[in-house]
NUKOL-790507 format. One record per atom (N, C-alpha, C): residue number from 1; x, y, z. Coordinates in steps of 0.05 Angstrom, whole numbers. Atoms other than C-alpha are relative to their C-alpha. Last residue first. Layout:
+-----+--------+--------+--------+
|   i |     xx |     yy |     zz |
+-----+--------+--------+--------+
| NUM |      X |      Y |      Z |
...
+-----+--------+--------+--------+
% end
This chain:
+-----+--------+--------+--------+
|   i |     xx |     yy |     zz |
+-----+--------+--------+--------+
| 110 |    -22 |    -13 |    -15 |
| 110 |   2197 |   2400 |   2506 |
| 110 |      6 |     27 |    -12 |
| 109 |    -16 |    -17 |     18 |
| 109 |   2131 |   2370 |   2485 |
| 109 |     21 |     14 |     17 |
| 108 |     -6 |    -26 |    -12 |
| 108 |   2105 |   2312 |   2526 |
| 108 |     17 |     16 |    -20 |
| 107 |    -26 |    -10 |      9 |
| 107 |   2073 |   2255 |   2489 |
| 107 |      4 |     28 |     11 |
| 106 |    -21 |      9 |    -19 |
| 106 |   2016 |   2224 |   2530 |
| 106 |     28 |      9 |     -8 |
| 105 |      2 |    -15 |    -25 |
| 105 |   1961 |   2265 |   2496 |
| 105 |     22 |     -8 |     20 |
| 104 |    -11 |    -27 |      3 |
| 104 |   1984 |   2242 |   2427 |
| 104 |     -2 |     16 |     26 |
| 103 |     21 |    -18 |     -7 |
| 103 |   1973 |   2169 |   2447 |
| 103 |     11 |     29 |     -1 |
| 102 |     -8 |    -23 |    -16 |
| 102 |   2024 |   2128 |   2412 |
| 102 |    -23 |     18 |      3 |
| 101 |     18 |    -23 |      2 |
| 101 |   2006 |   2059 |   2388 |
| 101 |      9 |     22 |     18 |
| 100 |     -5 |    -19 |    -22 |
| 100 |   2059 |   2008 |   2376 |
| 100 |    -17 |     24 |     -4 |
|  99 |     -8 |    -27 |      8 |
|  99 |   2029 |   1956 |   2332 |
|  99 |      5 |     17 |     24 |
|  98 |     12 |    -22 |    -16 |
|  98 |   2028 |   1885 |   2356 |
|  98 |     11 |     27 |     -9 |
|  97 |    -10 |      0 |    -27 |
|  97 |   2051 |   1841 |   2299 |
|  97 |    -12 |     24 |     15 |
|  96 |    -23 |    -17 |     -5 |
|  96 |   2007 |   1840 |   2239 |
|  96 |      9 |     -2 |     29 |
|  95 |      8 |    -23 |    -16 |
|  95 |   1963 |   1779 |   2231 |
|  95 |     24 |     18 |      4 |
|  94 |     -5 |      2 |    -29 |
|  94 |   1987 |   1734 |   2175 |
|  94 |     -9 |     26 |     15 |
|  93 |    -18 |    -22 |     -9 |
|  93 |   1952 |   1738 |   2108 |
|  93 |      5 |     -3 |     30 |
|  92 |    -28 |      5 |      6 |
|  92 |   1924 |   1670 |   2086 |
|  92 |     19 |     21 |     12 |
|  91 |     -9 |     27 |     -8 |
|  91 |   1855 |   1666 |   2117 |
|  91 |     30 |     -3 |     -4 |
|  90 |      0 |      1 |    -29 |
|  90 |   1841 |   1741 |   2113 |
|  90 |     10 |    -27 |     11 |
|  89 |    -20 |    -18 |    -10 |
|  89 |   1862 |   1744 |   2040 |
|  89 |      2 |     -2 |     31 |
|  88 |    -26 |     12 |      5 |
|  88 |   1821 |   1683 |   2021 |
|  88 |     22 |     17 |     13 |
|  87 |      0 |     24 |    -17 |
|  87 |   1759 |   1711 |   2054 |
|  87 |     27 |    -14 |     -3 |
|  86 |     -7 |     -9 |    -27 |
|  86 |   1777 |   1779 |   2023 |
|  86 |     -1 |    -24 |     19 |
|  85 |    -29 |     -6 |     -1 |
|  85 |   1777 |   1746 |   1954 |
|  85 |      9 |      8 |     28 |
|  84 |    -15 |     26 |      2 |
|  84 |   1709 |   1715 |   1965 |
|  84 |     30 |      4 |      1 |
|  83 |      4 |     14 |    -25 |
|  83 |   1681 |   1782 |   1989 |
|  83 |     14 |    -27 |      0 |
|  82 |    -17 |    -12 |    -20 |
|  82 |   1713 |   1818 |   1930 |
|  82 |     -3 |    -14 |     27 |
|  81 |    -28 |      7 |      7 |
|  81 |   1681 |   1770 |   1881 |
|  81 |     19 |     11 |     22 |
|  80 |     -3 |     28 |     -7 |
|  80 |   1614 |   1778 |   1916 |
|  80 |     28 |    -10 |     -5 |
|  79 |     -4 |      1 |    -29 |
|  79 |   1620 |   1854 |   1912 |
|  79 |      4 |    -29 |     10 |
|  78 |      5 |    -23 |    -17 |
|  78 |   1629 |   1853 |   1837 |
|  78 |      6 |     -5 |     29 |
|  77 |     -4 |    -25 |     14 |
|  77 |   1628 |   1785 |   1805 |
|  77 |     -6 |     22 |     20 |
|  76 |     18 |    -22 |     -7 |
|  76 |   1634 |   1715 |   1832 |
|  76 |      6 |     24 |    -17 |
|  75 |     21 |     -4 |     19 |
|  75 |   1686 |   1660 |   1834 |
|  75 |    -16 |     25 |      9 |
|  74 |     24 |    -12 |    -11 |
|  74 |   1753 |   1647 |   1867 |
|  74 |    -21 |      5 |    -22 |
|  73 |     21 |     20 |     -4 |
|  73 |   1810 |   1600 |   1851 |
|  73 |    -25 |     11 |     12 |
|  72 |      7 |      3 |    -28 |
|  72 |   1865 |   1652 |   1863 |
|  72 |    -22 |    -21 |      5 |
|  71 |    -24 |      3 |    -16 |
|  71 |   1898 |   1646 |   1795 |
|  71 |     -6 |     -5 |     29 |
|  70 |    -14 |     25 |      6 |
|  70 |   1834 |   1633 |   1756 |
|  70 |     24 |     -5 |     19 |
|  69 |     17 |     22 |     -9 |
|  69 |   1794 |   1689 |   1788 |
|  69 |     14 |    -27 |     -3 |
|  68 |      0 |     -1 |    -29 |
|  68 |   1851 |   1739 |   1779 |
|  68 |    -16 |    -24 |     11 |
|  67 |    -26 |     10 |     -8 |
|  67 |   1859 |   1719 |   1707 |
|  67 |      3 |     -1 |     30 |
|  66 |      1 |     29 |      4 |
|  66 |   1784 |   1728 |   1695 |
|  66 |     27 |    -13 |      8 |
|  65 |     11 |     12 |    -24 |
|  65 |   1790 |   1798 |   1725 |
|  65 |     -1 |    -30 |     -2 |
|  64 |     26 |     12 |      4 |
|  64 |   1834 |   1818 |   1667 |
|  64 |     -9 |    -12 |     26 |
|  63 |     11 |     13 |    -24 |
|  63 |   1893 |   1866 |   1668 |
|  63 |    -28 |    -11 |     -6 |
|  62 |      5 |     28 |      5 |
|  62 |   1923 |   1880 |   1599 |
|  62 |    -11 |    -16 |     24 |
|  61 |     13 |      6 |     25 |
|  61 |   1918 |   1956 |   1599 |
|  61 |     -8 |    -30 |     -4 |
|  60 |    -16 |     -4 |     24 |
|  60 |   1935 |   1967 |   1671 |
|  60 |    -14 |    -11 |    -24 |
|  59 |    -26 |     -7 |     -9 |
|  59 |   1901 |   1973 |   1739 |
|  59 |     20 |      5 |    -23 |
|  58 |    -17 |     22 |      2 |
|  58 |   1832 |   1974 |   1707 |
|  58 |     28 |      8 |      8 |
|  57 |    -24 |     -3 |     17 |
|  57 |   1784 |   2026 |   1731 |
|  57 |     17 |    -26 |      1 |
|  56 |      3 |     -5 |     29 |
|  56 |   1712 |   2025 |   1754 |
|  56 |     25 |      5 |    -16 |
|  55 |      6 |    -29 |      3 |
|  55 |   1710 |   2030 |   1830 |
|  55 |     -1 |      8 |    -29 |
|  54 |     28 |     -4 |     -9 |
|  54 |   1704 |   1954 |   1835 |
|  54 |     -8 |     29 |     -2 |
|  53 |     18 |     11 |     20 |
|  53 |   1767 |   1949 |   1792 |
|  53 |    -29 |      4 |      8 |
|  52 |      2 |    -19 |     22 |
|  52 |   1804 |   1996 |   1839 |
|  52 |    -20 |    -10 |    -21 |
|  51 |     13 |    -24 |    -11 |
|  51 |   1790 |   1952 |   1899 |
|  51 |     -4 |     21 |    -21 |
|  50 |     29 |      6 |      0 |
|  50 |   1808 |   1891 |   1857 |
|  50 |    -16 |     23 |     12 |
|  49 |     11 |      0 |     27 |
|  49 |   1876 |   1921 |   1841 |
|  49 |    -30 |     -5 |      0 |
|  48 |      1 |    -27 |     10 |
|  48 |   1894 |   1938 |   1913 |
|  48 |    -14 |      2 |    -27 |
|  47 |     19 |    -14 |    -18 |
|  47 |   1876 |   1869 |   1938 |
|  47 |     -3 |     29 |     -9 |
|  46 |     27 |      6 |     11 |
|  46 |   1912 |   1841 |   1877 |
|  46 |    -21 |     12 |     17 |
|  45 |      4 |    -17 |     23 |
|  45 |   1977 |   1875 |   1899 |
|  45 |    -28 |     -4 |    -12 |
|  44 |      1 |    -27 |     -8 |
|  44 |   1975 |   1843 |   1967 |
|  44 |     -7 |     19 |    -23 |
|  43 |     24 |     -3 |    -17 |
|  43 |   1958 |   1774 |   1942 |
|  43 |     -4 |     29 |      8 |
|  42 |     23 |     -1 |     18 |
|  42 |   2010 |   1778 |   1886 |
|  42 |    -26 |      4 |     16 |
|  41 |     -2 |    -26 |     14 |
|  41 |   2064 |   1796 |   1937 |
|  41 |    -25 |      3 |    -18 |
|  40 |      9 |    -20 |    -19 |
|  40 |   2042 |   1737 |   1980 |
|  40 |      0 |     28 |    -13 |
|  39 |     28 |      4 |     -5 |
|  39 |   2047 |   1690 |   1921 |
|  39 |    -11 |     21 |     19 |
|  38 |     16 |    -13 |     22 |
|  38 |   2114 |   1718 |   1899 |
|  38 |    -30 |     -2 |      5 |
|  37 |      4 |     16 |     24 |
|  37 |   2145 |   1699 |   1966 |
|  37 |    -17 |     15 |    -20 |
|  36 |     28 |      3 |      7 |
|  36 |   2168 |   1750 |   2017 |
|  36 |     -2 |    -16 |    -26 |
|  35 |      7 |     17 |     23 |
|  35 |   2235 |   1755 |   2053 |
|  35 |    -30 |     -2 |     -4 |
|  34 |     11 |     26 |     -8 |
|  34 |   2244 |   1815 |   2099 |
|  34 |     -6 |    -17 |    -25 |
|  33 |    -19 |     16 |    -16 |
|  33 |   2289 |   1875 |   2089 |
|  33 |    -10 |    -27 |      9 |
|  32 |     -7 |    -14 |    -24 |
|  32 |   2233 |   1922 |   2067 |
|  32 |     18 |    -16 |     18 |
|  31 |     19 |    -23 |     -3 |
|  31 |   2209 |   1871 |   2016 |
|  31 |      6 |     13 |     27 |
|  30 |     -8 |    -14 |    -24 |
|  30 |   2262 |   1823 |   1990 |
|  30 |    -17 |     25 |      2 |
|  29 |      1 |    -29 |      0 |
|  29 |   2232 |   1775 |   1941 |
|  29 |      9 |     11 |     26 |
|  28 |     28 |    -10 |      0 |
|  28 |   2255 |   1703 |   1943 |
|  28 |      1 |     30 |     -1 |
|  27 |      5 |    -28 |      8 |
|  27 |   2322 |   1667 |   1931 |
|  27 |    -31 |      5 |     -1 |
|  26 |     -3 |     -5 |     28 |
|  26 |   2331 |   1602 |   1970 |
|  26 |    -10 |     29 |     -7 |
|  25 |    -18 |    -22 |      4 |
|  25 |   2340 |   1599 |   2044 |
|  25 |      5 |      7 |    -29 |
|  24 |    -26 |     10 |     10 |
|  24 |   2310 |   1530 |   2050 |
|  24 |     20 |     22 |     -4 |
|  23 |    -12 |     17 |    -20 |
|  23 |   2254 |   1556 |   2094 |
|  23 |     27 |    -11 |     -8 |
|  22 |     -9 |    -18 |    -21 |
|  22 |   2240 |   1613 |   2045 |
|  22 |     14 |    -17 |     22 |
|  21 |    -24 |    -14 |      9 |
|  21 |   2238 |   1564 |   1987 |
|  21 |     11 |     18 |     22 |
|  20 |    -23 |     19 |      1 |
|  20 |   2190 |   1518 |   2023 |
|  20 |     25 |     14 |     -7 |
|  19 |     -6 |      6 |    -28 |
|  19 |   2143 |   1576 |   2039 |
|  19 |     24 |    -19 |      2 |
|  18 |    -14 |    -23 |    -11 |
|  18 |   2147 |   1599 |   1966 |
|  18 |      8 |     -5 |     29 |
|  17 |    -27 |      0 |     11 |
|  17 |   2128 |   1530 |   1942 |
|  17 |     17 |     23 |     11 |
|  16 |    -14 |     23 |    -12 |
|  16 |   2068 |   1527 |   1988 |
|  16 |     29 |     -1 |     -9 |
|  15 |     -4 |     -7 |    -28 |
|  15 |   2045 |   1596 |   1965 |
|  15 |     15 |    -21 |     15 |
|  14 |    -23 |    -18 |     -1 |
|  14 |   2056 |   1577 |   1892 |
|  14 |      6 |      9 |     29 |
|  13 |    -24 |     16 |      8 |
|  13 |   2010 |   1517 |   1899 |
|  13 |     25 |     18 |      3 |
|  12 |     -6 |     17 |    -23 |
|  12 |   1958 |   1560 |   1936 |
|  12 |     25 |    -17 |     -5 |
|  11 |     -9 |    -16 |    -22 |
|  11 |   1960 |   1613 |   1882 |
|  11 |      9 |    -17 |     24 |
|  10 |    -28 |     -7 |      5 |
|  10 |   1955 |   1563 |   1825 |
|  10 |     12 |     17 |     23 |
|   9 |     -4 |    -20 |     20 |
|   9 |   1890 |   1539 |   1858 |
|   9 |     30 |      5 |     -5 |
|   8 |    -20 |     10 |     18 |
|   8 |   1886 |   1474 |   1898 |
|   8 |      5 |     19 |    -24 |
|   7 |    -24 |      5 |    -16 |
|   7 |   1850 |   1502 |   1959 |
|   7 |     22 |    -12 |    -18 |
|   6 |    -11 |     27 |      5 |
|   6 |   1797 |   1533 |   1914 |
|   6 |     26 |     -3 |     15 |
|   5 |    -23 |      0 |     18 |
|   5 |   1760 |   1593 |   1941 |
|   5 |     11 |    -28 |     -1 |
|   4 |      7 |     10 |     26 |
|   4 |   1694 |   1606 |   1976 |
|   4 |     23 |      4 |    -20 |
|   3 |      6 |    -19 |     20 |
|   3 |   1715 |   1613 |   2048 |
|   3 |     -5 |    -13 |    -27 |
|   2 |     29 |     -1 |      7 |
|   2 |   1749 |   1573 |   2101 |
|   2 |     -4 |     20 |    -22 |
|   1 |      8 |    -25 |     12 |
|   1 |   1820 |   1550 |   2115 |
|   1 |    -30 |     -1 |     -8 |
+-----+--------+--------+--------+
% end
């Protein structure tokens, strides 16, 4: 993995534990019928939250950017923080399966 984040952060530890739990068939989150670990859920939700934080709002009353930095092992402020987070996000998040694209010109109306 590359980027400016800690590879021994609480997020990375939880990510490894979640992967082991999924392989063992232990209880994990069920998202749209697929298993997902808490770490991946936190990654997705934090992407949304940091985007809002950069636009000037806090996701909820007790949300703190320092907790995000500590959990994910990232540093920086503003755009640099988001860049470091996105480096982690892009390294960890799996590529989506091939999307089925429909060309509106190829669809025949009946």
